[in-house]
N, C-alpha and C positions, 0 to 999 in steps of 0.2 A: 626174814621180814614178814610181818603179819599180812594175811591175804587181803585184808581190807585196804591196805596201803596201795595196792596196784590200781584199783579203780580211781582212787584219789589222784594218783600220779597221772593217769590218763586225763582226768578233768583239769588238772593244773597245766599239763602240757598243751592241751587244746586251748585253754584260757590264754596262754602265751600267743597263740595264733590270732586270738581276738584283738590283740593290741596292734597287729601289724598294719592293718588298713589305715588306721589313724596316723601311725608314724609315717607311712608312705605319703599320705595326703599332706602331712605337715612338711615333709621334704619337698613335695611338689610346690607347696605354697612358698617355700623358701627359694624357689627358682631352679630346683633340680628336676630331672625327668624321673618318671617311674622306673625306667630301665636303669638309670644310674643308682637309684635307691636300692633296687633289687640286687644289682651287682655288688654294691657296697655291703649289703646284708650277707651274701654268701662268701665274699672274700674275707670279711671280718670274722664271720662264723668259723671259717677254716683256720684263720690265724689264732683265734681264741682256743679252738680245739687242739691245735698244735702246741700252744703254750701250756694248756692243762696237761696234755700227755707228757710233755717234757718235764714239767714240774713234779708230777706225781710218779711216773714210771721210770724216767731217767734211763731208758734203754730203747733199743730198736723195737718197733712194734712186731708182734707175732701176726703175720698176715695169712696164716692158714685159715682157709674158709672165707677169705675176704671177698671172693667173687660173689658170694651169696648176698652181699650188701650192695652190689651195684644197682639193683632195681630200686632200693630205698633211696640211694643218692640221686638216681635219675629222676624219680618221681617227686622227690622234694624240690629238686631244681625246676622241674616242669611246673610244679604248683606255683613256685615263685614267679616264673616267667608269665604264665597265663593270668595269674591273679593280678600281677602288676599291670598287664594289658587291660584287664577289666576295669581297674581304677581310673584309667584314662577316660572311660566313657560313662562310668557309673558313680553316684555318690557312695561314700564309704558304707552306709547302712545297707543299701541295696546289693552292693558287691558282696558283703558278708552273708546276706540272705541266700544269694546264689551259691556261694561256696558252701553254705550250710546244707545244701542238698546232698552232701556226702553222707548224711545220716542214712538215708534210704538206699543210696547207691552202694555204700559200703556194706549194708546188710544184704543187698541183692548179690553182690560179689561173693560174700561169705557163704550165702545159701547155695549159690551155683558151685563154688569150689568144694563145699562139703556135702553137696547133693542132699540138701535138707530143706524143709519148709520152716519159715519163722514161727516161733512159738507164740502163744497168746499174749504174753507180756510184751514181747518185742513188737507185735502188731499194734497193740494199744499204745505203746510208747511212741512209735513212729507217727501215729495219728495225732497224739498230743503234741509232739514236736513240730509237726507240720502246722497245726493250728496255732501253736504258740509263736512260731516263726512269723506268720502273717501279722499277728498282733504286735509282737515285739519290734518288728521292723517299721511299724507305722505305715503299712501298705494300704490299709483300709481308707478309702476316700482319696487316695493319691493317684494323680494322673500319670500313668507310666507310658503313655503313647509316644512321648517325645524321646524315650530312651533308644539310642541306636541299637540295631540288631547285633552289632559287634560286641556291645557290652554284655548282652544276654549270652552270646556264644562263648566269649572268654570266661564269663562267670561260671557257666556250666562245665566248661573244660577244667576249670580249677577244682570244681567239686569232684570230677572224675579222677583227676591226677592225685588229689589228696586222699581219696578213697583207696587208690592203688598204693599210695605211700603207707597208709595204715596196714593194708593187707600184706605188703612186703615185709613188715616188721613182725609178722605173726610167729616166726620161729627164731629162737636164740641160736647164735653161732657157737658151737661147742668149743671151749678152750679160749674164747676171746673175751677180754674184759670190756667194760662199758666205754672206757675212754678210747680204746682202740677202735671200737665200733663207731663211736662219734667221729674219730679222726678219719676213718676210711669213708664213711658216709658223706661227711662234709667235703672231703677231697674230690670224690666223684661229682658231687653237686657243683663245686666251684669250677671244675673242668667244663661241665655242661653249660653253666652260666656264661663262662668266658667266650664260648662259641656263639651264643645267641643274644647276649645283652651288650653291656658297655664296658669292656675291659680297659678302654682308654682312660677310665678314671684313675688308673695307676700313674699316668704320666701327664694328664691335662690340667692338673691343679685343682680338680673338683674336691678331692678329699681335704686338702688344706684350706679350701674355701668354706668348710663347714659340713661337707657331706659325711665326714668321719663320725660326727656326733650321731647322725641318723643311722649310719652303718653299724656303729657300736650297739645301739639299742636294738636294731633289727637283727644283728648277729646273735645277741644274747637271747632275745625272745623268739626269734624265728629259726634259729639253728641249734644253739648249744642246749637250751633247756628242753624244747620239745623233742628233739632227736634223742637226747639222753633218756627222757622220761618214757617216751613211746618205746624205745628200744628195750628198756627194762620191763615195762608193764604189759605190753601187748601180747608177748608170748604166754603170759599167765592168765590174761583176761580173755583173749580171743579177738579176732578182728571184727566180728559182728557186734559184740557188746561194746568194743572200743569205739566203734562208729557212733553208737548211741551216747556213750559217756562223753564223747568229744563235743556234744552239743553245748557244753559249758562255754564254748567259744562265743556263741551269739550274745548271751547276756553281757559278757565282758566287753565285746565289741561295741554294743549299743551304749553301755555305760561310759566307755572311754571316749567314743565319738561325741557324746553329749557334753562331757567335761572339757575336752580339749578342742573339739571342732564346733562346739556350741550348736549342735544339731538339736532340733526340737524333741521334747520328751513328754509323753502323756500318760494318763492313768491306764489307758488301753495297752500301751507298751509295757507298763509295769505288770499288768495282768498276764501278758504274753510271756514275760520273763518267768513269772511264777509257774505258769503251765509248763514251760520248757524244763525248768528245774525238776518239777514233779515227773515229767516224762522221762527225764534223764536217769533218775534214781529208781524208777519203777522196776526195770528188769533186775537190778541188783537186790532190791527188797524181795522180789519174787524168788530169786535164787537162794537168798538166805532163808526164806520161809520154807522152801522146798527142802533145803539141806537139813533144817531143824526137824522136819517131819520124817526124814529118811532114817530108818533104823541103823544103829551103829553096829557094824560087824567087827568081830574080833579077828 
């Protein structure tokens, strides 16, 4: 696979996460709780992963090295739990902004783990991303004093757990194909979700009342696509750069919330999105430029 595909996969996977807040808000508007929507997301995601594995592999999974995927499953479930909690207290746009703090948190974790300092392109990128976030979310001139502290706390917790999810995908599992990786990660996640959310949706009739529609959308965009794409691409890109590339999530989230939730949109927000996109691609452009200048050795 061409090297340029891996950054694109990270951007696409993170864009899938940008859709989730709007879908959960729509489920809440339909009379379901955030907890029920999140539970439906992970249960449906595991069911879809199982169907994909059975259809393609048609054999028992090779679970050698599967324990290395437990953190990925735990942290993706934790992100779903705390992000769903934040949406109870926050509008979708602000919840995404707080989740978006994974950009600098993920870079910090990567720098600590690799005992390094961020390079110049990464620092400039993070500054641009932070500035673009403020503009794109429409926070300028917005009164945030009425936002409960629980919303801020859950939102920042989601940023931390998502950063740890990206970091936990930094290594490939030798001998394990992607569908097996998806199956194991989603299985661990659904077990965690079942303990802390609303497993009663399996028997209380919520799914047949329409929750299955939201669960299907959340399962595809919140489990199957991002877990697969991150699992494939992060080992090649690195967790630090992956955190920056994942900033594609915010422009998608703002766009979807405007289209489906009819949240306001302004020229300032458009400028913020443009700044975010530039900040997102800057490290990749810098890396390509540096590679082009490096002498080719035989």
